[in-house]
C-alpha positions in Angstrom: 24.2 -1.2 -19.1 21.2 0.1 -20.8 19.7 3.0 -19.0 16.1 4.3 -19.7 16.2 8.5 -19.8 15.1 10.8 -16.9 11.5 10.8 -18.1 9.9 8.5 -19.8 6.0 7.8 -20.5 4.0 4.5 -20.7 1.8 4.6 -23.9 -0.4 1.8 -23.8 -2.0 0.6 -27.1 -4.4 -1.8 -26.4 -5.4 -2.8 -30.2 -2.1 -1.2 -32.0 -3.5 0.8 -33.9 -2.1 4.0 -33.0 1.9 4.0 -32.3 2.3 6.6 -34.6 0.0 9.0 -33.0 1.2 8.5 -29.3 5.1 8.7 -30.7 3.6 12.5 -32.2 2.9 13.5 -28.6 6.6 12.6 -27.8 7.9 14.6 -30.6 6.1 17.5 -29.5 6.9 17.8 -26.6 10.4 17.9 -27.4 9.7 20.9 -29.4 9.7 22.4 -26.0 12.5 21.2 -24.9 10.9 18.2 -23.0 12.6 14.8 -23.7 10.8 12.1 -23.2 11.3 8.3 -23.7 8.5 6.5 -25.4 7.5 3.0 -23.9 5.1 0.9 -25.9 3.3 -1.1 -23.2 0.8 -4.4 -22.9 0.5 -6.8 -20.2 -0.2 -10.3 -20.7 -4.0 -10.2 -19.6 -4.6 -7.6 -22.4 -2.8 -9.9 -25.1 -5.1 -12.6 -23.9 -8.1 -10.5 -24.1 -7.5 -8.9 -27.7 -5.6 -11.6 -29.0 -2.6 -10.5 -29.8 1.1 -11.4 -29.2 4.0 -9.5 -27.5 5.8 -9.4 -31.1 2.5 -7.5 -32.2 3.6 -4.5 -29.8 7.5 -4.5 -31.1 6.3 -4.5 -34.4 4.3 -1.3 -33.8 6.9 0.4 -31.9 9.1 -0.1 -34.7 7.1 0.7 -37.6 5.9 4.0 -35.6 9.7 5.1 -34.9 10.6 4.3 -38.5 7.9 5.9 -40.2 8.6 8.9 -37.8 12.5 8.8 -38.5 12.6 9.0 -34.8 16.3 8.5 -33.8 15.9 8.2 -29.9 15.9 5.9 -27.1 12.6 4.2 -27.1 11.6 0.4 -25.4 8.9 -2.2 -25.4 7.7 -3.1 -22.2 6.2 -6.5 -21.1 3.9 -4.7 -18.5 2.6 -6.4 -14.9 4.4 -9.8 -16.4 5.1 -12.4 -13.8 7.1 -15.8 -13.6 4.5 -18.1 -15.5 3.9 -15.7 -18.4 7.1 -13.8 -18.8 8.8 -16.1 -21.5 6.3 -15.0 -24.2 8.0 -11.7 -23.6 11.8 -12.0 -23.8 11.9 -11.9 -27.3 10.1 -9.0 -28.3 10.7 -6.9 -25.2 13.7 -4.6 -23.4 11.6 -3.4 -20.7 10.2 -5.6 -18.0 7.4 -4.8 -15.4 7.8 -7.4 -12.6 4.3 -7.4 -11.1 4.9 -9.0 -7.1 1.5 -7.4 -6.1 0.5 -11.0 -5.7 3.4 -11.8 -3.7 2.8 -9.3 -1.1 1.5 -10.2 2.3 2.9 -13.9 1.7 5.9 -14.4 4.4 9.0 -15.4 3.7 11.0 -18.4 5.8 12.1 -17.7 9.0 15.7 -17.9 7.9 15.2 -15.6 5.3 13.9 -12.9 7.7 16.7 -13.2 10.1 19.3 -13.0 7.5 17.8 -9.8 6.2 17.1 -8.3 9.7 20.9 -8.6 10.8 21.9 -6.4 8.3 18.4 -4.1 8.7 18.2 -3.3 12.4 21.3 -0.8 11.6 18.3 1.7 10.6 16.8 1.6 13.6 18.5 4.8 14.2 19.3 7.6 11.3 16.8 7.6 9.1 15.0 10.1 10.9 17.8 12.7 9.2 17.2 11.8 5.8 13.8 12.5 6.4 12.8 8.8 5.5 11.7 8.3 9.2 10.9 9.5 12.7 12.6 6.5 14.3 11.5 2.6 13.4 11.8 -0.3 15.7 12.6 -3.5 15.3 9.6 -4.9 15.7 8.1 -2.6 12.6 11.3 -3.9 10.4 10.5 -7.3 11.1 6.8 -6.6 10.5 8.0 -4.9 6.7 10.0 -8.2 6.0 7.4 -10.5 7.0 5.0 -8.7 4.2 7.5 -7.7 1.1 10.3 -9.8 1.6 9.0 -13.1 0.1 7.8 -10.6 -2.9 11.2 -9.2 -3.4 12.7 -13.0 -3.3 10.3 -13.5 -6.1 10.8 -10.5 -8.4 14.6 -12.2 -8.5 13.1 -15.3 -9.4 11.3 -13.6 -12.2 14.4 -10.9 -12.6 16.7 -14.1 -13.6 14.6 -15.8 -16.1 14.9 -12.8 -18.0 18.3 -12.2 -17.4 19.0 -16.0 -18.8 17.6 -15.0 -21.7 18.6 -11.2 -22.6 21.5 -11.0 -21.0 22.3 -8.8 -17.7 22.6 -5.3 -18.9 20.6 -5.6 -21.8 16.8 -4.3 -20.6 15.0 -2.3 -18.4 13.6 -3.3 -14.8 10.6 -1.9 -13.4 9.2 -3.4 -9.8 5.6 -3.3 -10.0 3.4 -2.8 -6.3 0.9 -0.8 -7.7 -2.3 -2.8 -8.1 -2.9 -3.8 -4.5 -5.6 -2.4 -1.7 -2.9 -0.8 0.7 -0.2 1.9 0.0 3.3 1.4 0.7 4.7 4.0 3.4 8.1 5.7 2.8 9.7 3.9 5.1 8.4 0.8 3.9 9.7 1.8 0.2 13.3 1.9 1.9 13.4 -1.5 3.5 11.6 -2.6 -0.1 14.4 -1.0 -2.1 17.0 -2.7 0.9 15.5 -6.0 -0.4 15.7 -5.7 -4.0 19.3 -4.2 -4.1 20.0 -7.6 -1.6 18.7 -9.7 -4.2 20.8 -8.0 -6.8 18.2 -6.8 -8.8 19.2 -3.3 -10.8 15.6 -1.9 -11.2 15.4 1.3 -12.7 12.1 1.9 -12.0 9.4 1.8 -9.3 5.5 1.6 -9.2 4.7 2.0 -5.5 1.0 2.1 -4.5 0.0 5.5 -3.2 -2.5 6.6 -0.9 -5.9 7.8 -2.6 -7.3 6.0 -5.2 -6.1 5.9 -8.7 -9.1 4.7 -11.0 -8.6 3.8 -14.1 -9.1 6.6 -16.8 -10.5 9.2 -14.3 -8.5 11.8 -12.0 -6.8 11.3 -8.6 -9.7 10.7 -5.6 -7.9 11.7 -2.6 -6.0 14.3 -0.1 -3.7 16.1 -2.7 -1.5 17.9 0.1 -0.9 14.0 2.1 0.1 12.5 -1.6 2.5 15.4 -2.1 4.2 15.1 1.5 4.2 11.1 0.4 5.7 11.3 -3.1 8.3 13.8 -2.1 9.4 11.5 0.7 9.5 8.8 -1.6 11.6 10.9 -3.9 13.8 11.4 -1.0 14.2 7.8 -0.2 15.1 7.0 -3.8 17.6 9.0 -3.4 18.8 7.9 -0.5 18.6 4.1 -1.6 20.4 4.8 -4.4 23.8 5.9 -2.5 22.7 3.2 0.5 22.0 0.5 -1.6 24.3 0.9 -4.6 20.9 0.6 -7.1 21.3 2.4 -10.6 21.7 6.2 -10.3 18.6 6.7 -12.5 16.2 4.9 -10.4 13.2 6.8 -10.4 9.4 6.6 -9.6 6.6 4.9 -11.7 3.3 6.2 -11.4 0.8 3.4 -12.8 -2.5 2.2 -12.9 -4.0 4.2 -16.1 -5.7 6.6 -14.6 -5.5 10.6 -15.6 -4.1 12.0 -12.8 -4.6 15.3 -14.0 -4.7 17.0 -10.6 -1.6 15.0 -9.7 0.5 16.4 -12.6 1.3 20.0 -11.2 2.3 18.5 -7.8 4.4 15.8 -9.5 5.6 18.1 -12.0 7.1 20.6 -9.2 8.6 17.8 -7.0 10.6 16.0 -9.6 11.9 19.5 -10.6 12.9 20.4 -7.3 14.6 17.0 -6.4 16.1 16.7 -9.8 14.2 13.5 -10.3 13.0 11.1 -13.4 9.5 9.9 -13.4 7.9 7.7 -15.4 4.2 7.8 -16.0 1.8 5.0 -17.4 -1.1 6.1 -19.8 -2.1 2.4 -20.5 -6.1 2.1 -21.8 -6.8 5.9 -22.2 -5.6 5.7 -26.0 -8.4 3.0 -26.4 -11.0 5.3 -24.8 -9.6 8.1 -27.4 -11.0 5.5 -29.9 -14.1 5.2 -28.8 -14.6 8.8 -28.7 -13.5 9.3 -32.4 -15.9 6.8 -33.3 -18.9 8.4 -31.7 -17.7 11.7 -33.3 -17.9 10.4 -36.5 -21.9 9.3 -36.4 -22.9 6.5 -38.3 -21.5 3.2 -37.8 -18.9 4.5 -35.2 -21.3 6.0 -33.3 -23.9 2.8 -33.2 -20.7 0.5 -32.3 -19.3 2.3 -29.4 -22.8 2.7 -28.1 -23.6 -1.1 -28.5 -20.3 -1.8 -26.6 -21.5 0.5 -23.9 -25.2 -1.1 -23.6 -23.2 -4.8 -23.8 -21.3 -3.5 -20.6 -24.0 -2.3 -18.5 -24.9 -6.2 -18.5 -21.3 -7.8 -18.4 -20.3 -5.1 -15.7 -19.3 -7.5 -12.8 -17.5 -9.8 -15.6 -15.4 -7.0 -17.1 -14.8 -5.6 -13.7 -13.5 -8.7 -11.8 -10.0 -8.4 -12.9 -9.4 -4.5 -12.0 -11.3 -4.5 -8.6 -8.6 -2.3 -7.2 -8.5 0.4 -9.8 -12.3 1.2 -10.3 -14.6 2.6 -8.6 -18.1 2.7 -10.9 -21.1 3.4 -9.1 -23.9 2.2 -11.2 -26.7 4.1 -10.3 -24.9 6.8 -11.5 -24.3 5.4 -14.9 -26.6 6.7 -18.4 -29.3 4.2 -18.6 -29.3 1.9 -21.7 -32.7 4.0 -22.8 -30.8 7.6 -22.7 -27.7 6.6 -24.4 -29.5 4.8 -27.0 -30.7 7.9 -28.3 -27.6 9.8 -27.6 -26.0 11.9 -30.6 -22.2 11.4 -31.3 -21.6 14.9 -29.3 -23.7 13.4 -26.4 -21.7 10.1 -26.2 -18.3 12.1 -26.7 -18.8 14.6 -24.0 -20.1 11.9 -21.8 -17.0 9.8 -22.3 -14.4 12.9 -22.6 -12.3 13.4 -19.4 -12.4 17.3 -20.2 -12.3 18.7 -16.2 -15.2 21.2 -15.6 -17.3 19.8 -18.2 -20.8 19.4 -17.1 -21.7 16.1 -19.6 -18.7 14.0 -18.5 -19.8 11.3 -16.6 -16.7 9.2 -14.7 -18.5 6.0 -14.1 -19.4 5.8 -17.8 -15.7 6.4 -18.9 -14.5 3.5 -16.0 -16.6 1.1 -17.3 -15.9 2.1 -21.6 -12.1 1.8 -20.3 -12.7 -2.2 -19.2 -14.9 -2.7 -21.7 -12.3 -3.4 -24.4 -12.9 -6.7 -24.4 -16.2 -6.4 -25.7 -14.5 -4.7 -28.8 -12.1 -7.3 -29.0 -14.7 -9.6 -29.6 -15.6 -7.8 -32.7 -12.1 -7.1 -34.3 -13.2 -7.4 -38.1 -15.7 -4.6 -37.7 -13.9 -2.3 -34.9 -10.1 -2.4 -37.1 -12.1 -1.1 -40.1 -13.7 1.5 -38.1 -10.4 2.6 -36.9 -9.2 2.9 -40.5 -12.1 4.7 -41.7 -11.6 7.0 -39.1 -8.0 7.1 -38.8 -7.3 10.4 -39.0 -9.6 12.1 -36.6 -9.0 9.6 -33.8 -5.1 10.2 -34.3 -5.6 13.9 -33.4 -7.7 12.7 -30.8 -4.8 10.6 -29.6 -2.1 12.8 -30.1 -3.9 15.7 -28.4 -5.3 13.7 -25.2 -1.1 12.5 -24.3 0.3 15.7 -25.3 -2.4 18.3 -23.7 -3.8 16.7 -21.2 -0.7 14.5 -19.6 2.6 16.1 -21.0 1.6 19.7 -20.8 -0.1 19.2 -17.2 2.9 17.2 -15.9 5.6 19.7 -17.4 3.9 23.1 -17.4 3.9 23.4 -20.7 1.4 26.3 -22.7 1.1 24.6 -26.1 
């Protein structure tokens, strides 16, 4: 069976220009003894918005790997796919993030619930010894089944579609449940894994929703100690579930949503080391922001272009926000005004957009808005791509530095 390495990074690239720069961050990590599997990911929604096709991501990844002489494992991820759009990804991808968020809360047939309960009720005792639960009732297990079993069944339907084309064991399966309003508890995660195992899905990563806010492009908002307890419990759940349900031995947690997660990286890094666990991190969307920052810093046409993107995003904020409602929190009153931004220098624009902790000019509302405003850049791709080419070297440095210095170094406690 094709198996993904212990540590992996989803290096989303919405416009497909920064594959080499992203891979450079991965090769820099290797010099510090950290082997990370690069995974180029792009969702169907992003393909529709930018007017691209999945084969373009495969082309980008293969080109970057060939140019760099990279001889290690890498993947192309069909990110957040569902039953209706998975077919367009099967030829180009070898990693599939099956998104079941839309099915959570829909009740499975009573017969299916009863079948699951017959086996699951044996866990009303014993989970407290594994530090998974303090004891769970039949009523609570039924409630979990009513909330998640239908989603697990639909995950199998999507998985089988992929398997019929790719063949079993020829691709990586991830299950995503992160873009929903409510977090899954460690106890719920245990039973969700039982459901997925019953459906014979050999998942290698799972992306749960954690407590707190993982907003696009900005740091975690929530109680870090609560996250630490929850994350460690999830790691123990996965360790137990691998043995209990016969799931792949390299099954690991995936932390999604394109947020920067800077304050959580030390916690995550310490806990995966403590439990000898793997991790998959997705940084989707931040590459587009580094492109915008690089164009702002270049001045001239580049600066005017990103200013125009921001000004138009203020007028279209409701439209841009709608698809990302669960993963953004933009306070409109705190956004820089159009009049203010029009007068900004490149340094002022990039200072507001760059996520540098402690920097007084940083504006997290603006960063979130620009994060989702890539649609506006896609509407002017010809000029945007020409500007990217003109500032290729400077932008590449930004992209590499962002992934390596701000993400990888924080997660693995590297001092460059």
